[in-house]
N, C-alpha and C positions, 0 to 999 in steps of 0.2 A: 285871250286865246279861247276858242270854242272847245267844247268837250271832245269833239272828234279829233281835233289837232292835238289836244293834250294827251289823249290816249295814244294817238299815232306816235307822238314824240317819246312817250314812255316806252312803248313797244320797240321803237327803232333803237333806242339807247341800249336795248338788250338783244338786238339783232332779230327781233320778232316783228310780225305784222298782224293785220286784222284776222287773217286766217288762223293764226295761233290762238288769238283771243277767242274766236268762234269755237275752235276745238276745245279750249279750256271750259267754255260755257256749255259745251255739248249741243251746239246749234250750228246751222249752216251759215256760211258767209253771207248769203243773201238775207237770212233772218237777222243777223247782226246789223247789216246795213239798214234794214227797216227799223230796228230798235234804236239805232243812232239818229234816226229822223225824229223830228218833234212829235209826229203822230204815233210813233212806236215806243216813245219813252214813257214808261210808267215808273212808279216808285219801285215796284218789284223788279223791273228790268234794270233800273239804275243800280239797285243793290247787287244783283247778280253780276252785272258788268263790273262794278267796283270790286267785288270779291274776286272775280276771275283775274282782273288786272293786277290786283294785289298779289295773288298767288304766283303770277308770272314775273312781276317786276318789282314787287314790294312798294308800288306807288299807291298812295291813298287818294281816292277821290272823295270829295265832300259833297254834301247836298248843295252847298253854295256853287260848286263847279257846275252842277247840272242846272241850277237856277240861272246862272249867268248866260248859259247857252239858250235858255228859253225866252229871254227878253229881246 
């Protein structure tokens, strides 16, 4: 499962969507979309995304989750 689908699934399980994640990260939905692309994914962005998802859903993302998506 790629990282975008894993995040979508975790959010949906709590009745949330990407807009909620973007709000938690204090960024726009379009910025989140860019960050979810391979070109926008930096270690700093991955950490912020993981922290925000954890705050909303108690779902932990690991570095390995992001690595799998980059291959």
